[in-house]
N, C-alpha and C positions, 0 to 999 in steps of 0.2 A: 324680890328684885335684885338682891345681891348676887344671884346666880346668872343674871343677864350679862352676857359679855358685850363689850363695845368694840373689841378688836378680834380679828380672826374668826368671824362668824361664818356659818356655812354659806350664806349668800356671797359674802366677800371672797371666800376661798374659791367658790365656783367661778366668779368673774376673774379672779387672778389666774386661775388655771387656764381659762379660755384665752386670756390675753397672752400668757406666757407661751402657750402652744402656738400662737400666731407669730411669736417672735418679738413681742413688745416687752420692753424692760421698763421698770418703774421703781419709785421709792414708795415706802409704806407710811401711812398714818401721819401725813402732813409734813414730813421732813423734805425740805427743799435745800438747794445749795445755800440760800441766804438765811436759813433757819426755819422755824416753824411757821406754817401758814395758818390763817384764820380758819377755825373750824376743824382742823386736823383732817383733811380729806383722806379717804381710804387709800387711794392710788394717786401718785403725783408723777407726771411726765414733765420733768423740768425743762428738757430741751424743746419740747413742743408748747410749753406754757399752758398745759391742760391738766385738769384734776377731775377725779371721779369720786363721787360719794355713793356708797351702796347702803341704802336705807331700808329699814324694816317698815312695812306699811302701817302697822299699828302704832309704833312708837313715834313716827314722824308725821302722823295724821294724813296719810295719803288719801285721795278721794276714791279709792277702790273699796270693795266690800269689806275687806279686812281692816282697812284704815278707818272706816266709818263706824266700826263697832265700838260702842261705848259701854264700859263696864257699869253695872248698876250699883255695885257695892262701892261706897266712897266716891260717888260720881263727881262731886265738886272737885275733889283732889285730882282725879284723873283728867278732867276737863282742863283745869288750869295747867297741869303739868304738860299735857300734850300741846296746848296752845302756846305755852312758853317755848317748847321745842320747835314748833313751826315758826315762831317769830325769830328765834335764834338762828335757825337754818337760813331764813330769808336774809337776815343781816350779814351772816357769814358769806353767803353767796354774793351779796352786794359788795362787800369788802374785797373779795377775790376778784370779781369782775372789774372793780375800780382799779385794782393793781395790775390789770392786764391779763388775768388768767381766764381761760375758757372753762366752764363748769358743766359737768354732766352728772345728773342724779339717776342712778339705776335703782328702781324700786323692786322690792322682794317679789311682788306679783308678776313682774316682767321676766322672771327667771324660768317661768313655766315653758316659754317658747324659746328654746336655745338658739335656733337659727335666726329668729328676729333679733334676739339680743346680740348675737355676733355681728349682724349687719349694722345695728345701731352703734356698737362699739367701734367697728371699723370706719364707719362714716365720721364719727366724732374724732377719731385719731388720725384720719387722713389729712 
């Protein structure tokens, strides 16, 4: 697990390059003008008061096929770890929304359809 990166992952880089090509500018990894935001969002659009999280389906327990796969080795450990992650994500989202931020979560499985992803991002940032 020590080799699993939390920042600058391939899915995150793909989303960043799509947005940058469209002319959007952002701050990285939870940094906003007032300091760090709860949950350290991957992309922060301070002027728009919007943040984007790019989550891996397995690690964040998404309800797609990859997210529902549960390891058989050390099953209890993985179940509790992924459940804690899901709870933490929900709490961080609640804190951000309570502070007036709009939150979008982009899932790793959504990156397969680039045109749909672009439309989703543009609608969110409009």
